[in-house]
DRENDO-1510 file (C-alpha; in Angstrom, 1 decimal, always signed):
<recs>
REC; n; res; u; v; w
REC; 1; MET; -49.2; -86.9; +78.4 .
REC; 2; THR; -52.1; -84.9; +77.1 .
REC; 3; LYS; -51.2; -82.5; +74.3 .
REC; 4; ASN; -51.5; -78.8; +74.7 .
REC; 5; LYS; -54.4; -77.4; +72.7 .
REC; 6; ILE; -54.5; -73.8; +71.4 .
REC; 7; VAL; -57.7; -72.2; +70.4 .
REC; 8; THR; -57.5; -68.9; +68.5 .
REC; 9; TYR; -60.2; -66.4; +67.7 .
REC; 10; LEU; -58.3; -65.5; +64.5 .
REC; 11; PRO; -59.1; -68.2; +61.9 .
REC; 12; ASP; -56.8; -66.6; +59.3 .
REC; 13; THR; -53.8; -67.4; +61.6 .
REC; 14; LEU; -54.4; -71.1; +61.9 .
REC; 15; GLY; -51.9; -72.1; +59.2 .
REC; 16; MET; -49.3; -69.7; +60.5 .
REC; 17; LEU; -49.6; -71.0; +64.1 .
REC; 18; THR; -49.5; -74.7; +62.9 .
REC; 19; LYS; -46.2; -73.9; +61.1 .
REC; 20; GLN; -44.7; -71.9; +63.9 .
REC; 21; TYR; -45.0; -74.7; +66.5 .
REC; 22; SER; -44.4; -77.7; +64.2 .
REC; 23; ASP; -40.8; -77.9; +65.4 .
REC; 24; LEU; -41.7; -78.5; +69.0 .
REC; 25; ALA; -41.1; -82.0; +70.4 .
REC; 26; GLU; -44.8; -82.1; +71.3 .
REC; 27; PRO; -46.6; -79.8; +68.8 .
REC; 28; PRO; -49.9; -78.5; +70.2 .
REC; 29; VAL; -53.3; -79.2; +68.6 .
REC; 30; ILE; -54.5; -75.9; +67.1 .
REC; 31; LYS; -58.1; -75.0; +66.5 .
REC; 32; ALA; -59.7; -71.8; +65.3 .
REC; 33; ILE; -63.1; -70.3; +66.0 .
REC; 34; ASN; -64.8; -67.0; +65.3 .
REC; 35; THR; -67.1; -65.0; +67.4 .
REC; 36; ARG; -70.3; -65.9; +65.6 .
REC; 37; ALA; -69.5; -69.6; +65.6 .
REC; 38; GLN; -68.7; -69.7; +69.4 .
REC; 39; GLU; -72.2; -70.8; +70.5 .
REC; 40; GLU; -72.4; -73.4; +67.7 .
REC; 41; HIS; -69.2; -75.3; +68.2 .
REC; 42; GLY; -66.7; -73.0; +69.9 .
REC; 43; LEU; -67.7; -73.9; +73.5 .
REC; 44; LYS; -66.5; -77.5; +73.1 .
REC; 45; GLU; -63.2; -76.3; +71.6 .
REC; 46; LEU; -62.7; -73.8; +74.5 .
REC; 47; ARG; -63.5; -76.3; +77.2 .
REC; 48; ASP; -60.7; -78.5; +75.9 .
REC; 49; ALA; -58.2; -75.6; +75.3 .
REC; 50; THR; -55.1; -75.1; +77.4 .
REC; 51; ILE; -54.3; -71.8; +75.6 .
REC; 52; ILE; -56.7; -69.2; +74.2 .
REC; 53; ILE; -55.4; -66.6; +71.8 .
REC; 54; ALA; -57.8; -63.7; +72.2 .
REC; 55; ASN; -58.3; -60.3; +70.8 .
REC; 56; PRO; -60.5; -57.2; +71.6 .
REC; 57; GLY; -63.3; -58.5; +69.4 .
REC; 58; ASN; -63.9; -61.8; +71.1 .
REC; 59; PRO; -66.8; -62.3; +73.7 .
REC; 60; TYR; -66.1; -61.2; +77.3 .
REC; 61; ILE; -64.3; -64.0; +79.2 .
REC; 62; SER; -66.0; -63.9; +82.6 .
REC; 63; LYS; -65.3; -65.9; +85.8 .
REC; 64; GLU; -68.1; -68.3; +84.8 .
REC; 65; LYS; -66.6; -68.8; +81.4 .
REC; 66; LEU; -63.1; -69.4; +82.9 .
REC; 67; GLU; -64.6; -72.0; +85.3 .
REC; 68; GLU; -66.3; -73.6; +82.3 .
REC; 69; TYR; -63.0; -73.6; +80.3 .
REC; 70; ALA; -61.5; -75.8; +83.0 .
REC; 71; ASN; -58.3; -76.7; +81.2 .
REC; 72; VAL; -57.2; -73.2; +80.2 .
REC; 73; LYS; -53.9; -72.2; +81.7 .
REC; 74; LEU; -53.0; -69.1; +79.5 .
REC; 75; VAL; -55.0; -66.5; +77.8 .
REC; 76; GLN; -52.8; -64.6; +75.4 .
REC; 77; PHE; -54.1; -61.4; +73.8 .
REC; 78; THR; -52.9; -60.3; +70.4 .
REC; 79; SER; -53.5; -56.7; +71.4 .
REC; 80; VAL; -52.3; -54.2; +74.0 .
REC; 81; GLY; -55.8; -54.0; +75.4 .
REC; 82; TYR; -57.3; -56.8; +77.5 .
REC; 83; ASN; -60.6; -55.3; +78.7 .
REC; 84; ASN; -62.7; -58.3; +77.7 .
REC; 85; ILE; -61.5; -60.7; +80.4 .
REC; 86; ASP; -62.0; -60.8; +84.2 .
REC; 87; THR; -58.3; -60.7; +85.1 .
REC; 88; GLU; -59.0; -60.9; +88.9 .
REC; 89; ALA; -61.1; -64.0; +88.4 .
REC; 90; ALA; -58.4; -65.5; +86.1 .
REC; 91; ALA; -55.8; -64.9; +88.9 .
REC; 92; GLU; -58.1; -66.5; +91.4 .
REC; 93; LEU; -58.5; -69.6; +89.2 .
REC; 94; GLY; -54.8; -69.8; +88.4 .
REC; 95; VAL; -55.1; -68.7; +84.8 .
REC; 96; LEU; -52.3; -66.6; +83.4 .
REC; 97; VAL; -53.3; -63.6; +81.2 .
REC; 98; ALA; -50.8; -61.9; +78.9 .
REC; 99; ASN; -51.2; -58.9; +76.6 .
REC; 100; ASN; -49.1; -57.8; +73.7 .
REC; 101; PRO; -47.6; -54.4; +74.4 .
REC; 102; GLY; -45.5; -52.1; +72.3 .
REC; 103; TRP; -46.0; -53.6; +68.9 .
REC; 104; ASN; -47.8; -50.6; +67.5 .
REC; 105; SER; -46.1; -47.8; +69.4 .
REC; 106; VAL; -44.5; -46.3; +66.3 .
REC; 107; THR; -47.6; -46.8; +64.2 .
REC; 108; VAL; -49.9; -45.1; +66.6 .
REC; 109; ALA; -47.5; -42.2; +67.2 .
REC; 110; GLU; -47.3; -41.6; +63.5 .
REC; 111; HIS; -51.1; -41.8; +63.2 .
REC; 112; THR; -51.5; -39.4; +66.1 .
REC; 113; LEU; -49.2; -36.9; +64.5 .
REC; 114; MET; -51.1; -37.2; +61.2 .
REC; 115; LEU; -54.4; -36.4; +62.9 .
REC; 116; MET; -52.9; -33.3; +64.5 .
REC; 117; LEU; -51.6; -32.0; +61.2 .
REC; 118; MET; -54.8; -32.8; +59.4 .
REC; 119; ILE; -56.8; -30.7; +61.9 .
REC; 120; LEU; -54.3; -27.9; +62.0 .
REC; 121; LYS; -54.0; -27.7; +58.3 .
REC; 122; LYS; -57.8; -28.2; +57.7 .
REC; 123; VAL; -56.9; -30.9; +55.2 .
REC; 124; GLU; -60.3; -32.6; +55.0 .
REC; 125; TYR; -62.2; -29.3; +54.8 .
REC; 126; GLY; -60.0; -28.0; +52.0 .
REC; 127; GLN; -60.1; -31.3; +50.1 .
REC; 128; ASN; -63.9; -31.5; +50.3 .
REC; 129; LYS; -64.3; -27.8; +49.3 .
REC; 130; TYR; -62.1; -28.0; +46.3 .
REC; 131; ARG; -63.6; -31.3; +45.1 .
REC; 132; THR; -67.2; -30.2; +45.3 .
REC; 133; SER; -67.6; -26.5; +44.7 .
REC; 134; GLY; -64.4; -24.9; +43.5 .
REC; 135; TRP; -62.9; -21.8; +45.1 .
REC; 136; THR; -62.1; -18.2; +44.7 .
REC; 137; MET; -58.9; -16.4; +45.9 .
REC; 138; PRO; -60.7; -14.7; +48.8 .
REC; 139; GLU; -61.8; -18.1; +49.9 .
REC; 140; VAL; -58.2; -19.4; +49.7 .
REC; 141; PHE; -57.1; -16.4; +51.8 .
REC; 142; GLY; -59.8; -17.2; +54.3 .
REC; 143; PHE; -58.8; -20.8; +54.4 .
REC; 144; TRP; -55.2; -19.8; +55.1 .
REC; 145; ASN; -56.3; -17.6; +58.0 .
REC; 146; GLN; -58.0; -20.7; +59.6 .
REC; 147; ALA; -55.1; -23.2; +59.1 .
REC; 148; ARG; -52.4; -23.3; +61.7 .
REC; 149; ASP; -48.8; -24.5; +62.2 .
REC; 150; LEU; -47.7; -27.1; +64.6 .
REC; 151; ASN; -44.5; -25.3; +65.1 .
REC; 152; GLY; -44.3; -23.6; +68.5 .
REC; 153; LYS; -47.4; -25.2; +69.9 .
REC; 154; THR; -47.7; -26.8; +73.3 .
REC; 155; VAL; -48.8; -30.5; +73.2 .
REC; 156; GLY; -49.9; -32.3; +76.3 .
REC; 157; ILE; -49.5; -36.1; +76.3 .
REC; 158; VAL; -51.8; -37.9; +78.8 .
REC; 159; GLY; -50.4; -41.3; +79.4 .
REC; 160; TYR; -46.7; -41.5; +78.7 .
REC; 161; GLY; -46.0; -45.1; +77.9 .
REC; 162; SER; -44.3; -46.4; +74.8 .
REC; 163; ILE; -46.7; -44.6; +72.4 .
REC; 164; GLY; -46.4; -41.3; +74.3 .
REC; 165; ARG; -42.6; -41.6; +74.1 .
REC; 166; GLU; -42.6; -42.3; +70.4 .
REC; 167; LEU; -44.9; -39.4; +69.8 .
REC; 168; SER; -42.8; -36.9; +71.8 .
REC; 169; LYS; -39.7; -37.9; +69.8 .
REC; 170; ARG; -41.5; -36.9; +66.6 .
REC; 171; LEU; -43.0; -33.8; +68.1 .
REC; 172; ASN; -39.6; -32.5; +69.1 .
REC; 173; ALA; -38.7; -32.3; +65.4 .
REC; 174; PHE; -41.6; -29.8; +65.0 .
REC; 175; ASN; -40.2; -27.4; +67.6 .
REC; 176; VAL; -43.1; -28.3; +69.9 .
REC; 177; ASN; -43.2; -27.7; +73.7 .
REC; 178; VAL; -44.1; -31.2; +75.0 .
REC; 179; LEU; -45.8; -31.7; +78.4 .
REC; 180; TYR; -46.7; -35.1; +79.8 .
REC; 181; TYR; -48.8; -36.6; +82.6 .
REC; 182; LYS; -48.5; -40.1; +84.0 .
REC; 183; ARG; -49.0; -41.6; +87.4 .
REC; 184; ASN; -45.3; -42.2; +88.0 .
REC; 185; ARG; -43.2; -39.2; +87.0 .
REC; 186; LEU; -40.0; -39.8; +85.1 .
REC; 187; SER; -36.6; -39.0; +86.6 .
REC; 188; SER; -35.3; -35.5; +85.9 .
REC; 189; SER; -32.6; -37.1; +83.7 .
REC; 190; GLU; -35.2; -38.9; +81.6 .
REC; 191; GLU; -37.2; -35.8; +81.2 .
REC; 192; GLU; -34.1; -33.9; +80.0 .
REC; 193; SER; -33.1; -36.6; +77.5 .
REC; 194; LEU; -36.6; -36.8; +76.1 .
REC; 195; ASP; -37.1; -33.0; +76.2 .
REC; 196; VAL; -40.4; -33.2; +78.0 .
REC; 197; GLN; -41.9; -31.5; +81.0 .
REC; 198; TYR; -44.1; -33.0; +83.7 .
REC; 199; ARG; -47.5; -31.5; +84.6 .
REC; 200; ASP; -50.3; -32.7; +86.7 .
REC; 201; LEU; -53.4; -33.3; +84.7 .
REC; 202; THR; -55.2; -30.1; +85.5 .
REC; 203; SER; -52.1; -28.0; +84.6 .
REC; 204; LEU; -51.5; -30.0; +81.4 .
REC; 205; LEU; -55.1; -29.4; +80.2 .
REC; 206; GLY; -54.9; -25.7; +81.0 .
REC; 207; GLU; -51.5; -25.1; +79.2 .
REC; 208; SER; -51.9; -27.3; +76.1 .
REC; 209; ASP; -52.9; -26.2; +72.6 .
REC; 210; ILE; -53.3; -29.9; +71.8 .
REC; 211; VAL; -54.1; -32.7; +74.2 .
REC; 212; SER; -53.2; -36.2; +73.0 .
REC; 213; LEU; -54.7; -39.2; +74.9 .
REC; 214; HIS; -52.7; -42.4; +75.3 .
REC; 215; THR; -54.2; -44.0; +78.5 .
REC; 216; PRO; -55.6; -47.5; +78.9 .
REC; 217; LEU; -59.3; -47.8; +79.5 .
REC; 218; THR; -60.0; -48.3; +83.3 .
REC; 219; ASP; -62.7; -47.2; +85.7 .
REC; 220; GLU; -60.6; -44.1; +86.4 .
REC; 221; THR; -60.0; -43.2; +82.8 .
REC; 222; LYS; -63.5; -43.8; +81.4 .
REC; 223; HIS; -64.8; -40.4; +80.3 .
REC; 224; LEU; -61.6; -38.8; +81.4 .
REC; 225; ILE; -62.4; -36.1; +78.9 .
REC; 226; ASN; -65.8; -34.8; +79.9 .
REC; 227; MET; -67.5; -31.4; +80.2 .
REC; 228; GLU; -65.6; -30.6; +83.4 .
REC; 229; THR; -62.2; -31.4; +82.1 .
REC; 230; ILE; -62.9; -29.6; +78.8 .
REC; 231; LYS; -63.7; -26.5; +80.8 .
REC; 232; MET; -60.1; -26.7; +82.1 .
REC; 233; MET; -58.7; -26.4; +78.6 .
REC; 234; LYS; -57.7; -23.5; +76.4 .
REC; 235; GLU; -60.5; -22.1; +74.2 .
REC; 236; GLY; -60.0; -23.6; +70.8 .
REC; 237; ALA; -57.8; -26.4; +72.0 .
REC; 238; ILE; -57.6; -29.6; +70.0 .
REC; 239; ILE; -58.1; -33.1; +71.4 .
REC; 240; ILE; -56.6; -36.2; +69.8 .
REC; 241; ASN; -57.8; -39.6; +71.0 .
REC; 242; THR; -56.0; -42.7; +69.7 .
REC; 243; ALA; -56.6; -44.5; +73.0 .
REC; 244; ARG; -60.0; -46.1; +73.6 .
REC; 245; GLN; -63.3; -44.5; +72.5 .
REC; 246; GLU; -64.7; -44.6; +76.0 .
REC; 247; VAL; -61.9; -42.4; +77.4 .
REC; 248; VAL; -63.8; -39.5; +75.9 .
REC; 249; ASP; -67.4; -38.5; +76.5 .
REC; 250; GLU; -68.5; -37.9; +72.9 .
REC; 251; SER; -71.6; -35.9; +73.8 .
REC; 252; ALA; -69.5; -33.5; +75.8 .
REC; 253; VAL; -66.9; -33.2; +73.0 .
REC; 254; ALA; -69.7; -32.6; +70.4 .
REC; 255; GLU; -71.2; -29.8; +72.6 .
REC; 256; ALA; -67.8; -28.2; +73.1 .
REC; 257; LEU; -67.1; -28.3; +69.3 .
REC; 258; ASP; -70.5; -26.9; +68.5 .
REC; 259; SER; -70.0; -24.0; +70.9 .
REC; 260; GLY; -66.4; -23.2; +69.8 .
REC; 261; VAL; -64.9; -24.2; +73.1 .
REC; 262; LEU; -62.9; -26.8; +71.3 .
REC; 263; GLY; -61.2; -26.2; +68.0 .
REC; 264; GLY; -61.0; -29.8; +66.8 .
REC; 265; TYR; -61.2; -33.5; +67.6 .
REC; 266; GLY; -59.2; -36.2; +65.9 .
REC; 267; THR; -59.6; -39.9; +66.6 .
REC; 268; ASP; -59.5; -43.4; +65.2 .
REC; 269; ARG; -62.1; -44.5; +67.8 .
REC; 270; LEU; -65.7; -43.3; +67.3 .
REC; 271; LYS; -68.7; -45.0; +68.8 .
REC; 272; THR; -70.0; -47.8; +66.6 .
REC; 273; LYS; -72.8; -50.4; +66.5 .
REC; 274; ARG; -72.8; -53.9; +65.2 .
REC; 275; VAL; -75.3; -55.0; +62.5 .
REC; 276; ASP; -75.1; -58.5; +61.0 .
REC; 277; GLY; -71.4; -58.8; +61.9 .
REC; 278; ARG; -70.4; -55.4; +60.6 .
REC; 279; SER; -69.5; -52.3; +62.4 .
REC; 280; PHE; -71.2; -49.0; +61.6 .
REC; 281; LEU; -70.6; -45.5; +63.0 .
REC; 282; ASP; -73.1; -44.5; +65.7 .
REC; 283; SER; -71.6; -41.2; +66.8 .
REC; 284; GLN; -72.9; -37.7; +66.7 .
REC; 285; LEU; -69.3; -36.6; +66.0 .
REC; 286; ALA; -69.2; -38.3; +62.6 .
REC; 287; ASP; -70.9; -35.5; +60.8 .
REC; 288; MET; -69.2; -32.5; +62.5 .
REC; 289; ASP; -66.9; -30.3; +60.4 .
REC; 290; LYS; -64.2; -30.0; +63.1 .
REC; 291; VAL; -63.8; -33.7; +63.5 .
REC; 292; VAL; -61.3; -35.9; +61.6 .
REC; 293; PHE; -61.7; -39.6; +62.1 .
REC; 294; THR; -60.2; -42.7; +60.6 .
REC; 295; MET; -60.4; -46.5; +61.0 .
REC; 296; GLY; -58.2; -47.9; +63.7 .
REC; 297; GLY; -54.8; -46.3; +63.5 .
REC; 298; GLY; -52.9; -49.1; +65.3 .
REC; 299; GLY; -52.3; -51.4; +62.4 .
REC; 300; THR; -50.0; -51.4; +59.4 .
REC; 301; LYS; -48.3; -54.2; +57.6 .
REC; 302; GLU; -45.1; -53.6; +59.6 .
REC; 303; SER; -46.8; -53.3; +63.0 .
REC; 304; ARG; -49.0; -56.4; +62.5 .
REC; 305; ALA; -45.9; -58.4; +61.7 .
REC; 306; THR; -44.4; -57.3; +65.0 .
REC; 307; ALA; -47.5; -58.1; +66.9 .
REC; 308; GLN; -47.7; -61.6; +65.5 .
REC; 309; GLU; -44.0; -62.2; +66.2 .
REC; 310; GLN; -44.4; -61.1; +69.8 .
REC; 311; TYR; -47.5; -63.1; +70.8 .
REC; 312; VAL; -46.4; -66.2; +68.9 .
REC; 313; GLU; -43.1; -66.2; +70.8 .
REC; 314; ASN; -44.8; -65.6; +74.1 .
REC; 315; VAL; -47.0; -68.7; +73.6 .
REC; 316; ARG; -43.9; -70.6; +72.6 .
REC; 317; ARG; -42.3; -69.7; +75.9 .
REC; 318; PHE; -45.3; -71.2; +77.7 .
REC; 319; LEU; -45.2; -74.3; +75.6 .
REC; 320; ASN; -41.5; -74.8; +76.5 .
REC; 321; GLY; -42.3; -74.6; +80.2 .
REC; 322; LYS; -41.1; -71.0; +80.7 .
REC; 323; GLU; -43.1; -68.2; +82.3 .
REC; 324; PRO; -44.7; -65.9; +79.7 .
REC; 325; ILE; -43.7; -62.3; +79.6 .
REC; 326; TYR; -46.2; -59.4; +79.4 .
REC; 327; LEU; -48.3; -60.9; +82.2 .
REC; 328; VAL; -51.1; -58.6; +83.4 .
REC; 329; ASN; -52.2; -60.7; +86.4 .
REC; 330; LYS; -50.6; -62.6; +89.2 .
REC; 331; PRO; -52.4; -65.9; +89.9 .
REC; 332; GLY; -53.3; -66.2; +93.6 .
REC; 333; LYS; -52.9; -69.9; +93.5 .
REC; 334; PRO; -50.6; -72.2; +91.5 .
REC; 335; GLU; -51.3; -72.4; +87.8 .
REC; 336; ARG; -53.8; -75.0; +86.7 .
</recs>
């Protein structure tokens, strides 16, 4: 019987994966490639693979690629997102695709709350001011008049999955009125136990002091926040985006911040460009005073350990002849 072969786009996990599956009766062959090496030697490895361990940074896996990788039976993402594969083509060809949900729910919820507080308390402005030019007491009083409390505010959560739930739990401790919007409304008992209230998107935007985005990136959610939806919001409202960068039209947000329509924008997802394998900011928001941005807020030591544990176990299920969990497609024909 031909051995299973795993190809991972994360070279630093090669030793870990080899150790994790060494106890199997038929341990798989495991190879690692990186994005830049794909055209040099990766194609051969991928053509022979039965399992690909993918991540958001790897090249797009199109129908043509899946046809070329004729032995692939499972594509396992290490991330929640799986935008860089044609899931419909995979289903058509009998290739299972699984993502890795929930591993960073607590981490992203904490990061989102941090961004809210940084904007409300004007942390970055105050820090830069005090470091560079000193201050006078009138300036301190003026700063206090600009800073705001989270207590008593209305926060609207757009996309109420595991991250949205974790966020609302934390917001409740701040005496916040939490609204949520999702396609399938929760039951009244769930809403009561979570202390949240449902609103349609238009109402949520109009009532919220802070709008926090937690939707996946789809054709429907791309540029969900644009000039038209911003006009529905309260003057001076704050937007937090710890979803995907493309959920927001950055040019519309920049215009609204500049005019004072929006009071602040916090994110871990600004537009970037790649130069010689490194990412650099390529966003007009990067230099705006009312913007707080960080590197990706989905990862910590603890959450990455959880992510690794989940996807490794899911691949193990497949190697043991069981159906993987977290499947995001349903093959239209028997698996390869």
